[in-house]
C-alpha positions as CSV (number, residue, x, y, z in Angstrom):
1,X,-112.5,28.1,100.8
2,X,-115.3,29.6,98.8
3,X,-114.9,32.8,96.8
4,X,-117.2,35.8,97.2
5,X,-118.8,34.8,93.9
6,X,-119.5,31.3,95.0
7,X,-120.8,32.5,98.4
8,X,-123.1,34.9,96.6
9,X,-124.5,32.1,94.3
10,X,-125.0,29.9,97.4
11,X,-126.8,32.6,99.2
12,X,-129.1,33.3,96.3
13,X,-129.8,29.6,95.9
14,X,-130.6,29.3,99.6
15,X,-132.9,32.4,99.4
16,X,-134.7,30.9,96.4
17,X,-135.2,27.7,98.3
18,X,-136.5,29.6,101.3
19,X,-138.9,31.6,99.2
20,X,-140.2,28.5,97.6
21,X,-140.7,26.8,101.0
22,X,-142.5,29.9,102.4
23,X,-144.7,30.4,99.4
24,X,-145.6,26.7,99.0
25,X,-145.8,25.4,102.5
26,X,-146.2,28.3,105.0
27,X,-148.2,31.0,103.1
28,X,-151.2,28.7,102.5
29,X,-151.7,27.9,106.2
30,X,-150.1,30.7,108.2
31,X,-153.2,32.8,108.7
32,X,-155.0,30.0,110.4
33,X,-152.2,29.4,112.9
34,X,-151.8,33.2,113.4
35,X,-155.5,33.6,114.2
36,X,-155.3,30.6,116.6
37,X,-152.1,31.8,118.2
38,X,-150.5,28.4,117.6
39,X,-147.7,26.7,115.7
40,X,-147.8,24.4,112.7
41,X,-145.9,21.5,114.0
42,X,-146.4,19.6,110.7
43,X,-143.9,22.0,109.1
44,X,-141.1,21.0,111.4
45,X,-139.8,18.1,109.2
46,X,-139.4,20.6,106.4
47,X,-137.4,23.1,108.4
48,X,-134.1,22.3,106.7
49,X,-134.2,26.0,106.1
50,X,-133.6,26.5,109.8
51,X,-130.6,24.1,109.6
52,X,-129.3,25.8,106.5
53,X,-129.5,29.4,107.6
54,X,-128.7,29.5,111.3
55,X,-127.0,26.3,111.9
56,X,-125.0,26.4,108.7
57,X,-123.6,29.8,109.6
58,X,-122.6,28.7,113.1
59,X,-121.0,25.5,111.6
60,X,-119.1,27.4,109.0
61,X,-117.9,30.4,110.9
62,X,-118.5,29.8,114.6
63,X,-115.8,29.0,117.2
64,X,-115.7,25.5,118.6
65,X,-117.3,26.8,121.8
66,X,-120.2,28.3,119.8
67,X,-120.7,25.1,117.9
68,X,-120.8,23.0,121.1
69,X,-123.2,25.5,122.8
70,X,-125.7,26.1,119.9
71,X,-125.7,23.3,117.4
72,X,-126.9,20.4,119.5
73,X,-129.9,22.2,121.0
74,X,-130.7,23.8,117.6
75,X,-130.7,20.4,115.9
76,X,-133.5,19.2,118.1
77,X,-135.3,22.6,118.0
78,X,-134.7,23.3,121.7
79,X,-133.2,26.6,120.7
80,X,-133.8,28.7,117.6
């Protein structure tokens, strides 16, 4: 089991990764998609952030029932 210090380091590393992704991939194109009221599907393969944040939390701390309910549809982006 991770200590609070390890969890803090992991959280900071994940936030750094998220910021780099948003700054590098999303920020340059988001205004175009916002104006068109559409979604940038070319970003989907890079959405490991989605897996790391939401799915990781459910995987690590969720009940077996929650894992069965949420992880499969989230993995294929049927639910967010």
